[in-house]
Every structure is written in C-alpha cells, then in structure tokens.
Backbone atoms as SQL, in Angstrom:
CREATE TABLE atoms (id INTEGER PRIMARY KEY, chain TEXT, resi INTEGER, resn TEXT, atom TEXT, x REAL, y REAL, z REAL);
INSERT INTO atoms VALUES
  (1, 'A', 1, 'MET', 'N', -27.693, -7.441, 14.182),
  (2, 'A', 1, 'MET', 'CA', -28.140, -6.437, 13.196),
  (3, 'A', 1, 'MET', 'C', -27.151, -5.305, 13.111),
  (4, 'A', 2, 'LYS', 'N', -27.076, -4.619, 11.968),
  (5, 'A', 2, 'LYS', 'CA', -26.117, -3.473, 11.796),
  (6, 'A', 2, 'LYS', 'C', -26.844, -2.263, 12.151),
  (7, 'A', 3, 'ALA', 'N', -26.137, -1.399, 12.849),
  (8, 'A', 3, 'ALA', 'CA', -26.701, -0.017, 13.182),
  (9, 'A', 3, 'ALA', 'C', -25.494, 0.851, 13.529),
  (10, 'A', 4, 'ARG', 'N', -25.737, 2.116, 13.511),
  (11, 'A', 4, 'ARG', 'CA', -24.804, 3.069, 13.892),
  (12, 'A', 4, 'ARG', 'C', -25.423, 4.008, 15.014),
  (13, 'A', 5, 'ILE', 'N', -24.595, 4.467, 15.916),
  (14, 'A', 5, 'ILE', 'CA', -24.985, 5.416, 16.892),
  (15, 'A', 5, 'ILE', 'C', -25.202, 6.734, 16.284),
  (16, 'A', 6, 'LYS', 'N', -26.330, 7.404, 16.447),
  (17, 'A', 6, 'LYS', 'CA', -26.560, 8.746, 15.840),
  (18, 'A', 6, 'LYS', 'C', -25.411, 9.605, 16.178),
  (19, 'A', 7, 'GLY', 'N', -24.916, 10.332, 15.108),
  (20, 'A', 7, 'GLY', 'CA', -23.781, 11.207, 15.335),
  (21, 'A', 7, 'GLY', 'C', -22.535, 10.685, 14.964),
  (22, 'A', 8, 'THR', 'N', -22.475, 9.360, 14.813),
  (23, 'A', 8, 'THR', 'CA', -21.260, 8.732, 14.397),
  (24, 'A', 8, 'THR', 'C', -21.330, 8.080, 12.922),
  (25, 'A', 9, 'TYR', 'N', -20.359, 7.515, 12.373),
  (26, 'A', 9, 'TYR', 'CA', -20.468, 6.989, 10.996),
  (27, 'A', 9, 'TYR', 'C', -20.006, 5.553, 10.899),
  (28, 'A', 10, 'GLU', 'N', -19.619, 4.951, 12.069),
  (29, 'A', 10, 'GLU', 'CA', -19.253, 3.493, 12.152),
  (30, 'A', 10, 'GLU', 'C', -20.454, 2.544, 12.254),
  (31, 'A', 11, 'TRP', 'N', -20.591, 1.616, 11.415),
  (32, 'A', 11, 'TRP', 'CA', -21.569, 0.580, 11.537),
  (33, 'A', 11, 'TRP', 'C', -21.137, -0.476, 12.388),
  (34, 'A', 12, 'LEU', 'N', -21.894, -0.741, 13.392),
  (35, 'A', 12, 'LEU', 'CA', -21.539, -1.833, 14.435),
  (36, 'A', 12, 'LEU', 'C', -22.668, -2.824, 14.487),
  (37, 'A', 13, 'ASP', 'N', -22.343, -4.005, 15.123),
  (38, 'A', 13, 'ASP', 'CA', -23.271, -5.146, 15.340),
  (39, 'A', 13, 'ASP', 'C', -24.011, -4.813, 16.741),
  (40, 'A', 14, 'PHE', 'N', -25.297, -5.001, 16.661),
  (41, 'A', 14, 'PHE', 'CA', -26.076, -4.926, 17.912),
  (42, 'A', 14, 'PHE', 'C', -26.945, -6.126, 18.066),
  (43, 'A', 15, 'GLU', 'N', -27.273, -6.512, 19.254),
  (44, 'A', 15, 'GLU', 'CA', -28.289, -7.549, 19.565),
  (45, 'A', 15, 'GLU', 'C', -29.436, -6.903, 20.462),
  (46, 'A', 16, 'ALA', 'N', -30.660, -7.220, 20.116),
  (47, 'A', 16, 'ALA', 'CA', -31.703, -6.888, 20.999),
  (48, 'A', 16, 'ALA', 'C', -31.670, -7.343, 22.312),
  (49, 'A', 17, 'THR', 'N', -31.969, -6.542, 23.371),
  (50, 'A', 17, 'THR', 'CA', -31.930, -6.921, 24.826),
  (51, 'A', 17, 'THR', 'C', -32.957, -6.250, 25.515),
  (52, 'A', 18, 'VAL', 'N', -33.147, -6.551, 26.726),
  (53, 'A', 18, 'VAL', 'CA', -34.135, -5.873, 27.571),
  (54, 'A', 18, 'VAL', 'C', -33.422, -5.010, 28.647),
  (55, 'A', 19, 'LEU', 'N', -33.829, -3.700, 28.696),
  (56, 'A', 19, 'LEU', 'CA', -33.396, -2.818, 29.698),
  (57, 'A', 19, 'LEU', 'C', -34.291, -2.892, 30.805),
  (58, 'A', 20, 'GLN', 'N', -33.750, -3.171, 31.989),
  (59, 'A', 20, 'GLN', 'CA', -34.640, -3.324, 33.179),
  (60, 'A', 20, 'GLN', 'C', -34.226, -2.300, 34.315),
  (61, 'A', 21, 'ASN', 'N', -35.041, -1.319, 34.487),
  (62, 'A', 21, 'ASN', 'CA', -34.768, -0.360, 35.527),
  (63, 'A', 21, 'ASN', 'C', -35.747, -0.674, 36.707),
  (64, 'A', 22, 'THR', 'N', -35.701, 0.043, 37.834),
  (65, 'A', 22, 'THR', 'CA', -36.623, -0.367, 38.982),
  (66, 'A', 22, 'THR', 'C', -38.059, -0.378, 38.583),
  (67, 'A', 23, 'GLU', 'N', -38.448, 0.580, 37.816),
  (68, 'A', 23, 'GLU', 'CA', -39.930, 0.661, 37.527),
  (69, 'A', 23, 'GLU', 'C', -40.272, 0.357, 36.042),
  (70, 'A', 24, 'LEU', 'N', -39.194, 0.359, 35.194),
  (71, 'A', 24, 'LEU', 'CA', -39.377, 0.380, 33.736),
  (72, 'A', 24, 'LEU', 'C', -38.758, -0.701, 33.024),
  (73, 'A', 25, 'ILE', 'N', -39.399, -1.461, 32.179),
  (74, 'A', 25, 'ILE', 'CA', -38.659, -2.484, 31.379),
  (75, 'A', 25, 'ILE', 'C', -38.901, -2.076, 29.886),
  (76, 'A', 26, 'THR', 'N', -37.849, -1.835, 29.186),
  (77, 'A', 26, 'THR', 'CA', -37.945, -1.336, 27.813),
  (78, 'A', 26, 'THR', 'C', -36.951, -2.169, 27.017),
  (79, 'A', 27, 'GLU', 'N', -37.207, -2.076, 25.706),
  (80, 'A', 27, 'GLU', 'CA', -36.324, -2.725, 24.667),
  (81, 'A', 27, 'GLU', 'C', -35.139, -1.977, 24.445),
  (82, 'A', 28, 'GLY', 'N', -33.875, -2.573, 24.405),
  (83, 'A', 28, 'GLY', 'CA', -32.620, -1.860, 24.160),
  (84, 'A', 28, 'GLY', 'C', -31.830, -2.697, 23.180),
  (85, 'A', 29, 'TYR', 'N', -30.619, -2.183, 22.781),
  (86, 'A', 29, 'TYR', 'CA', -29.759, -2.779, 21.773),
  (87, 'A', 29, 'TYR', 'C', -28.338, -2.848, 22.486),
  (88, 'A', 30, 'LEU', 'N', -27.802, -3.978, 22.485),
  (89, 'A', 30, 'LEU', 'CA', -26.400, -4.159, 23.039),
  (90, 'A', 30, 'LEU', 'C', -25.402, -4.118, 21.979),
  (91, 'A', 31, 'CYS', 'N', -24.443, -3.253, 22.014),
  (92, 'A', 31, 'CYS', 'CA', -23.293, -3.306, 21.037),
  (93, 'A', 31, 'CYS', 'C', -22.453, -4.371, 21.256),
  (94, 'A', 32, 'VAL', 'N', -22.254, -5.101, 20.298),
  (95, 'A', 32, 'VAL', 'CA', -21.430, -6.389, 20.509),
  (96, 'A', 32, 'VAL', 'C', -19.938, -5.973, 20.732),
  (97, 'A', 33, 'LYS', 'N', -19.398, -4.974, 20.131),
  (98, 'A', 33, 'LYS', 'CA', -18.101, -4.466, 20.149),
  (99, 'A', 33, 'LYS', 'C', -17.777, -3.855, 21.551),
  (100, 'A', 34, 'THR', 'N', -18.583, -2.952, 22.058),
  (101, 'A', 34, 'THR', 'CA', -18.356, -2.232, 23.288),
  (102, 'A', 34, 'THR', 'C', -19.034, -2.825, 24.534),
  (103, 'A', 35, 'GLY', 'N', -20.084, -3.550, 24.337),
  (104, 'A', 35, 'GLY', 'CA', -20.823, -4.086, 25.512),
  (105, 'A', 35, 'GLY', 'C', -21.782, -2.989, 26.045),
  (106, 'A', 36, 'GLU', 'N', -21.834, -1.842, 25.453),
  (107, 'A', 36, 'GLU', 'CA', -22.810, -0.772, 25.874),
  (108, 'A', 36, 'GLU', 'C', -24.293, -1.067, 25.306),
  (109, 'A', 37, 'VAL', 'N', -25.192, -0.650, 26.157),
  (110, 'A', 37, 'VAL', 'CA', -26.588, -0.766, 25.684),
  (111, 'A', 37, 'VAL', 'C', -27.139, 0.531, 25.309),
  (112, 'A', 38, 'TYR', 'N', -27.920, 0.595, 24.189),
  (113, 'A', 38, 'TYR', 'CA', -28.470, 1.868, 23.659),
  (114, 'A', 38, 'TYR', 'C', -29.994, 1.688, 23.486),
  (115, 'A', 39, 'LYS', 'N', -30.788, 2.782, 23.623),
  (116, 'A', 39, 'LYS', 'CA', -32.078, 2.807, 23.195),
  (117, 'A', 39, 'LYS', 'C', -32.308, 2.892, 21.683),
  (118, 'A', 40, 'LYS', 'N', -33.414, 2.383, 21.219),
  (119, 'A', 40, 'LYS', 'CA', -33.778, 2.414, 19.785),
  (120, 'A', 40, 'LYS', 'C', -33.626, 3.837, 19.100),
  (121, 'A', 41, 'GLU', 'N', -34.107, 4.812, 19.884),
  (122, 'A', 41, 'GLU', 'CA', -34.044, 6.158, 19.284),
  (123, 'A', 41, 'GLU', 'C', -32.618, 6.797, 19.172),
  (124, 'A', 42, 'ASP', 'N', -31.647, 6.165, 19.792),
  (125, 'A', 42, 'ASP', 'CA', -30.260, 6.572, 19.674),
  (126, 'A', 42, 'ASP', 'C', -29.444, 5.997, 18.543),
  (127, 'A', 43, 'LEU', 'N', -30.119, 4.983, 17.817),
  (128, 'A', 43, 'LEU', 'CA', -29.515, 4.364, 16.786),
  (129, 'A', 43, 'LEU', 'C', -30.079, 4.573, 15.427),
  (130, 'A', 44, 'VAL', 'N', -29.386, 4.333, 14.347),
  (131, 'A', 44, 'VAL', 'CA', -29.859, 4.352, 12.956),
  (132, 'A', 44, 'VAL', 'C', -29.620, 2.947, 12.452),
  (133, 'A', 45, 'PHE', 'N', -30.642, 2.183, 12.086),
  (134, 'A', 45, 'PHE', 'CA', -30.574, 0.900, 11.653),
  (135, 'A', 45, 'PHE', 'C', -30.130, 0.846, 10.211),
  (136, 'A', 46, 'PHE', 'N', -29.283, -0.102, 9.803),
  (137, 'A', 46, 'PHE', 'CA', -28.808, -0.221, 8.375),
  (138, 'A', 46, 'PHE', 'C', -29.936, -0.457, 7.492),
  (139, 'A', 47, 'ASP', 'N', -30.782, -1.410, 7.799),
  (140, 'A', 47, 'ASP', 'CA', -31.959, -1.768, 6.947),
  (141, 'A', 47, 'ASP', 'C', -32.837, -0.569, 6.626),
  (142, 'A', 48, 'GLU', 'N', -33.145, 0.229, 7.626),
  (143, 'A', 48, 'GLU', 'CA', -33.969, 1.374, 7.412),
  (144, 'A', 48, 'GLU', 'C', -33.191, 2.440, 6.629),
  (145, 'A', 49, 'TYR', 'N', -31.833, 2.550, 6.908),
  (146, 'A', 49, 'TYR', 'CA', -31.102, 3.568, 6.207),
  (147, 'A', 49, 'TYR', 'C', -30.927, 3.310, 4.747),
  (148, 'A', 50, 'LYS', 'N', -30.691, 2.094, 4.316),
  (149, 'A', 50, 'LYS', 'CA', -30.432, 1.803, 2.950),
  (150, 'A', 50, 'LYS', 'C', -31.764, 1.930, 2.201),
  (151, 'A', 51, 'ASP', 'N', -32.877, 1.753, 2.781),
  (152, 'A', 51, 'ASP', 'CA', -34.137, 1.881, 2.083),
  (153, 'A', 51, 'ASP', 'C', -34.429, 3.315, 1.749),
  (154, 'A', 52, 'THR', 'N', -33.733, 4.328, 2.456),
  (155, 'A', 52, 'THR', 'CA', -33.997, 5.718, 2.242),
  (156, 'A', 52, 'THR', 'C', -33.147, 6.142, 0.994),
  (157, 'A', 53, 'LEU', 'N', -32.132, 5.412, 0.627),
  (158, 'A', 53, 'LEU', 'CA', -31.151, 5.879, -0.473),
  (159, 'A', 53, 'LEU', 'C', -31.694, 5.900, -1.760),
  (160, 'A', 54, 'ASN', 'N', -32.511, 4.910, -2.161),
  (161, 'A', 54, 'ASN', 'CA', -33.134, 4.835, -3.542),
  (162, 'A', 54, 'ASN', 'C', -32.173, 5.020, -4.663),
  (163, 'A', 55, 'VAL', 'N', -30.983, 4.495, -4.538),
  (164, 'A', 55, 'VAL', 'CA', -30.059, 4.637, -5.581),
  (165, 'A', 55, 'VAL', 'C', -30.036, 3.533, -6.561),
  (166, 'A', 56, 'GLU', 'N', -30.232, 3.862, -7.914),
  (167, 'A', 56, 'GLU', 'CA', -30.292, 2.979, -8.906),
  (168, 'A', 56, 'GLU', 'C', -28.887, 2.897, -9.586),
  (169, 'A', 57, 'PRO', 'N', -28.372, 1.781, -9.940),
  (170, 'A', 57, 'PRO', 'CA', -27.104, 1.679, -10.510),
  (171, 'A', 57, 'PRO', 'C', -27.165, 2.328, -11.979),
  (172, 'A', 58, 'PRO', 'N', -26.061, 2.944, -12.389),
  (173, 'A', 58, 'PRO', 'CA', -26.138, 3.453, -13.735),
  (174, 'A', 58, 'PRO', 'C', -26.413, 2.390, -14.845),
  (175, 'A', 59, 'LYS', 'N', -26.983, 2.797, -15.887),
  (176, 'A', 59, 'LYS', 'CA', -27.320, 1.910, -16.995),
  (177, 'A', 59, 'LYS', 'C', -26.126, 1.555, -17.795),
  (178, 'A', 60, 'SER', 'N', -25.209, 2.451, -17.944),
  (179, 'A', 60, 'SER', 'CA', -23.921, 2.314, -18.613),
  (180, 'A', 60, 'SER', 'C', -22.839, 3.092, -17.987),
  (181, 'A', 61, 'ILE', 'N', -21.647, 2.621, -18.027),
  (182, 'A', 61, 'ILE', 'CA', -20.550, 3.373, -17.509),
  (183, 'A', 61, 'ILE', 'C', -19.800, 4.174, -18.531),
  (184, 'A', 62, 'ASN', 'N', -19.639, 5.499, -18.296),
  (185, 'A', 62, 'ASN', 'CA', -18.917, 6.293, -19.236),
  (186, 'A', 62, 'ASN', 'C', -17.396, 6.163, -18.950),
  (187, 'A', 63, 'TRP', 'N', -16.728, 5.276, -19.588),
  (188, 'A', 63, 'TRP', 'CA', -15.336, 4.986, -19.227),
  (189, 'A', 63, 'TRP', 'C', -14.446, 6.104, -19.498),
  (190, 'A', 64, 'GLN', 'N', -14.788, 7.030, -20.440),
  (191, 'A', 64, 'GLN', 'CA', -13.913, 8.180, -20.642),
  (192, 'A', 64, 'GLN', 'C', -14.045, 9.084, -19.502),
  (193, 'A', 65, 'ASP', 'N', -15.227, 9.236, -18.899),
  (194, 'A', 65, 'ASP', 'CA', -15.362, 10.084, -17.714),
  (195, 'A', 65, 'ASP', 'C', -14.595, 9.515, -16.565),
  (196, 'A', 66, 'VAL', 'N', -14.626, 8.145, -16.359),
  (197, 'A', 66, 'VAL', 'CA', -13.916, 7.472, -15.259),
  (198, 'A', 66, 'VAL', 'C', -12.403, 7.722, -15.625),
  (199, 'A', 67, 'ARG', 'N', -11.907, 7.688, -16.744),
  (200, 'A', 67, 'ARG', 'CA', -10.593, 7.775, -17.119),
  (201, 'A', 67, 'ARG', 'C', -10.069, 9.224, -16.799),
  (202, 'A', 68, 'VAL', 'N', -10.885, 10.191, -17.057),
  (203, 'A', 68, 'VAL', 'CA', -10.552, 11.696, -16.847),
  (204, 'A', 68, 'VAL', 'C', -10.480, 11.907, -15.325),
  (205, 'A', 69, 'ARG', 'N', -11.474, 11.461, -14.603),
  (206, 'A', 69, 'ARG', 'CA', -11.596, 11.655, -13.102),
  (207, 'A', 69, 'ARG', 'C', -10.393, 10.897, -12.452),
  (208, 'A', 70, 'ALA', 'N', -10.028, 9.703, -12.952),
  (209, 'A', 70, 'ALA', 'CA', -8.921, 8.994, -12.415),
  (210, 'A', 70, 'ALA', 'C', -7.449, 9.643, -12.673),
  (211, 'A', 71, 'ALA', 'N', -7.413, 10.264, -13.853),
  (212, 'A', 71, 'ALA', 'CA', -6.201, 11.004, -14.213),
  (213, 'A', 71, 'ALA', 'C', -6.112, 12.209, -13.277),
  (214, 'A', 72, 'ILE', 'N', -7.076, 12.879, -13.126),
  (215, 'A', 72, 'ILE', 'CA', -7.088, 14.103, -12.195),
  (216, 'A', 72, 'ILE', 'C', -6.701, 13.657, -10.793),
  (217, 'A', 73, 'ALA', 'N', -7.260, 12.645, -10.227),
  (218, 'A', 73, 'ALA', 'CA', -6.977, 12.161, -8.913),
  (219, 'A', 73, 'ALA', 'C', -5.570, 11.727, -8.837),
  (220, 'A', 74, 'ALA', 'N', -5.085, 10.960, -9.850),
  (221, 'A', 74, 'ALA', 'CA', -3.662, 10.562, -9.891),
  (222, 'A', 74, 'ALA', 'C', -2.737, 11.707, -9.943),
  (223, 'A', 75, 'LEU', 'N', -3.047, 12.664, -10.786),
  (224, 'A', 75, 'LEU', 'CA', -2.226, 13.909, -10.848),
  (225, 'A', 75, 'LEU', 'C', -2.055, 14.675, -9.537),
  (226, 'A', 76, 'ASN', 'N', -3.272, 14.761, -8.863),
  (227, 'A', 76, 'ASN', 'CA', -3.306, 15.433, -7.557),
  (228, 'A', 76, 'ASN', 'C', -2.436, 14.711, -6.599),
  (229, 'A', 77, 'GLY', 'N', -2.444, 13.453, -6.527),
  (230, 'A', 77, 'GLY', 'CA', -1.594, 12.598, -5.723),
  (231, 'A', 77, 'GLY', 'C', -0.165, 12.827, -6.026),
  (232, 'A', 78, 'LEU', 'N', 0.225, 12.669, -7.340),
  (233, 'A', 78, 'LEU', 'CA', 1.521, 12.882, -7.717),
  (234, 'A', 78, 'LEU', 'C', 2.090, 14.356, -7.252),
  (235, 'A', 79, 'LEU', 'N', 1.315, 15.287, -7.548),
  (236, 'A', 79, 'LEU', 'CA', 1.669, 16.698, -7.245),
  (237, 'A', 79, 'LEU', 'C', 1.806, 16.899, -5.774),
  (238, 'A', 80, 'SER', 'N', 1.188, 16.122, -4.891),
  (239, 'A', 80, 'SER', 'CA', 1.187, 16.343, -3.509),
  (240, 'A', 80, 'SER', 'C', 2.402, 15.725, -2.850),
  (241, 'A', 81, 'ASP', 'N', 3.134, 14.861, -3.528),
  (242, 'A', 81, 'ASP', 'CA', 4.411, 14.205, -3.018),
  (243, 'A', 81, 'ASP', 'C', 5.595, 15.164, -3.135),
  (244, 'A', 82, 'VAL', 'N', 5.961, 15.632, -2.036),
  (245, 'A', 82, 'VAL', 'CA', 7.145, 16.556, -2.104),
  (246, 'A', 82, 'VAL', 'C', 8.402, 15.977, -2.525),
  (247, 'A', 83, 'ASN', 'N', 8.588, 14.625, -2.467),
  (248, 'A', 83, 'ASN', 'CA', 9.740, 13.940, -2.724),
  (249, 'A', 83, 'ASN', 'C', 9.864, 13.524, -4.282),
  (250, 'A', 84, 'HIS', 'N', 8.674, 13.815, -4.974),
  (251, 'A', 84, 'HIS', 'CA', 8.523, 13.391, -6.430),
  (252, 'A', 84, 'HIS', 'C', 9.131, 14.485, -7.316),
  (253, 'A', 85, 'HIS', 'N', 10.102, 14.314, -8.065),
  (254, 'A', 85, 'HIS', 'CA', 10.638, 15.336, -8.849),
  (255, 'A', 85, 'HIS', 'C', 10.431, 15.006, -10.331),
  (256, 'A', 86, 'GLY', 'N', 10.285, 16.075, -11.136),
  (257, 'A', 86, 'GLY', 'CA', 10.189, 15.876, -12.529),
  (258, 'A', 86, 'GLY', 'C', 9.339, 17.135, -13.094),
  (259, 'A', 87, 'ASN', 'N', 9.297, 17.145, -14.375),
  (260, 'A', 87, 'ASN', 'CA', 8.599, 18.282, -15.061),
  (261, 'A', 87, 'ASN', 'C', 7.064, 17.884, -15.232),
  (262, 'A', 88, 'SER', 'N', 6.277, 18.948, -15.606),
  (263, 'A', 88, 'SER', 'CA', 4.810, 18.725, -15.606),
  (264, 'A', 88, 'SER', 'C', 4.392, 17.679, -16.669),
  (265, 'A', 89, 'ILE', 'N', 5.117, 17.558, -17.808),
  (266, 'A', 89, 'ILE', 'CA', 4.847, 16.578, -18.807),
  (267, 'A', 89, 'ILE', 'C', 4.957, 15.173, -18.190),
  (268, 'A', 90, 'ASP', 'N', 5.964, 14.966, -17.385),
  (269, 'A', 90, 'ASP', 'CA', 6.224, 13.642, -16.751),
  (270, 'A', 90, 'ASP', 'C', 5.046, 13.281, -15.874),
  (271, 'A', 91, 'PHE', 'N', 4.636, 14.364, -15.017),
  (272, 'A', 91, 'PHE', 'CA', 3.571, 14.097, -14.160),
  (273, 'A', 91, 'PHE', 'C', 2.301, 13.748, -14.779),
  (274, 'A', 92, 'VAL', 'N', 1.988, 14.446, -15.905),
  (275, 'A', 92, 'VAL', 'CA', 0.834, 14.235, -16.728),
  (276, 'A', 92, 'VAL', 'C', 0.731, 12.785, -17.317),
  (277, 'A', 93, 'ARG', 'N', 1.888, 12.430, -17.975),
  (278, 'A', 93, 'ARG', 'CA', 2.028, 11.092, -18.491),
  (279, 'A', 93, 'ARG', 'C', 1.777, 10.029, -17.523),
  (280, 'A', 94, 'GLN', 'N', 2.413, 10.233, -16.348),
  (281, 'A', 94, 'GLN', 'CA', 2.281, 9.157, -15.320),
  (282, 'A', 94, 'GLN', 'C', 0.840, 9.125, -14.781),
  (283, 'A', 95, 'ALA', 'N', 0.173, 10.174, -14.731),
  (284, 'A', 95, 'ALA', 'CA', -1.240, 10.241, -14.288),
  (285, 'A', 95, 'ALA', 'C', -2.032, 9.581, -15.238),
  (286, 'A', 96, 'ILE', 'N', -1.844, 9.815, -16.532),
  (287, 'A', 96, 'ILE', 'CA', -2.671, 9.243, -17.629),
  (288, 'A', 96, 'ILE', 'C', -2.360, 7.681, -17.654),
  (289, 'A', 97, 'ASN', 'N', -1.207, 7.183, -17.466),
  (290, 'A', 97, 'ASN', 'CA', -0.910, 5.857, -17.432),
  (291, 'A', 97, 'ASN', 'C', -1.586, 5.189, -16.333),
  (292, 'A', 98, 'CYS', 'N', -1.673, 5.868, -15.164),
  (293, 'A', 98, 'CYS', 'CA', -2.335, 5.334, -13.939),
  (294, 'A', 98, 'CYS', 'C', -3.844, 5.226, -14.245),
  (295, 'A', 99, 'ALA', 'N', -4.394, 6.256, -14.811),
  (296, 'A', 99, 'ALA', 'CA', -5.775, 6.224, -15.102),
  (297, 'A', 99, 'ALA', 'C', -6.209, 5.048, -16.154),
  (298, 'A', 100, 'ASN', 'N', -5.363, 4.918, -17.220),
  (299, 'A', 100, 'ASN', 'CA', -5.620, 3.931, -18.245),
  (300, 'A', 100, 'ASN', 'C', -5.528, 2.604, -17.600),
  (301, 'A', 101, 'GLU', 'N', -4.524, 2.257, -16.772),
  (302, 'A', 101, 'GLU', 'CA', -4.425, 1.001, -16.050),
  (303, 'A', 101, 'GLU', 'C', -5.527, 0.782, -15.221),
  (304, 'A', 102, 'LEU', 'N', -6.028, 1.732, -14.383),
  (305, 'A', 102, 'LEU', 'CA', -7.202, 1.575, -13.618),
  (306, 'A', 102, 'LEU', 'C', -8.495, 1.194, -14.478),
  (307, 'A', 103, 'VAL', 'N', -8.746, 1.839, -15.493),
  (308, 'A', 103, 'VAL', 'CA', -9.915, 1.542, -16.326),
  (309, 'A', 103, 'VAL', 'C', -9.824, 0.231, -16.918),
  (310, 'A', 104, 'LYS', 'N', -8.652, -0.121, -17.339),
  (311, 'A', 104, 'LYS', 'CA', -8.336, -1.479, -17.929),
  (312, 'A', 104, 'LYS', 'C', -8.687, -2.559, -16.833),
  (313, 'A', 105, 'GLN', 'N', -8.237, -2.354, -15.611),
  (314, 'A', 105, 'GLN', 'CA', -8.421, -3.398, -14.520),
  (315, 'A', 105, 'GLN', 'C', -9.995, -3.357, -14.212),
  (316, 'A', 106, 'LEU', 'N', -10.583, -2.233, -14.151),
  (317, 'A', 106, 'LEU', 'CA', -12.013, -2.248, -13.792),
  (318, 'A', 106, 'LEU', 'C', -12.863, -2.865, -14.962),
  (319, 'A', 107, 'LYS', 'N', -12.503, -2.744, -16.154),
  (320, 'A', 107, 'LYS', 'CA', -13.246, -3.355, -17.266),
  (321, 'A', 107, 'LYS', 'C', -12.938, -4.851, -17.337),
  (322, 'A', 108, 'GLY', 'N', -11.920, -5.295, -16.608),
  (323, 'A', 108, 'GLY', 'CA', -11.551, -6.739, -16.701),
  (324, 'A', 108, 'GLY', 'C', -10.749, -7.142, -17.926),
  (325, 'A', 109, 'GLU', 'N', -10.106, -6.219, -18.454),
  (326, 'A', 109, 'GLU', 'CA', -9.244, -6.463, -19.665),
  (327, 'A', 109, 'GLU', 'C', -7.947, -7.076, -19.373);
C-alpha cells in the first residue's frame, strides 16, 4: 500500500506487519524501501489522502489560458539563462513559439 511518513512528501510502499514488544503487540507498517517499521499514526495513507481532495476535472480546457501561462513560463526560463543573448522581441517570439507547440502537442494535433 502507498503511504508517506508524516512531515515528508515522498510516497513509499508499505506492508502491514506486527510490532512485538515485551508486553505489547500492535499493528505496524514496514517500509519496503528502507526496512523501517512505522506505527499507523505516523503515516498518511494514499487512499485516505486522495479521498480528501475532492477534485473534479475541468469540464473544458481554456486553451488560450494554457497558451498564455505556457508563454509566461517559457519567457521566464529564457530570461533566466545567462548564456542566452538576444533582444526582448526575440525572447518573446521564442516563448510564444514554445507555448504554441506545447498546446499543439497537448491537443494531439
């Protein structure tokens, strides 16, 4: 089962196991990756987490909005490259071309 340790953001695989102390036997969860055992209260289980999201997919996609946001992100990336030289018009055209190509690929054209 997928879970993450509280306070972290990495989803890991866990297997239910039994923790056996001298006087106490409780349920625990073994992390497949690290081999460490955790108590249930120390974990956030994916199935419980996704049920709290209640996110509905958008009914339709506003491709112009996607294009504008992609162009802004591309322009940000271009301007952050210290080795990239050119004037502002070149940067804007390149960002728009990147955004147009992204939308085209996303739409499957």
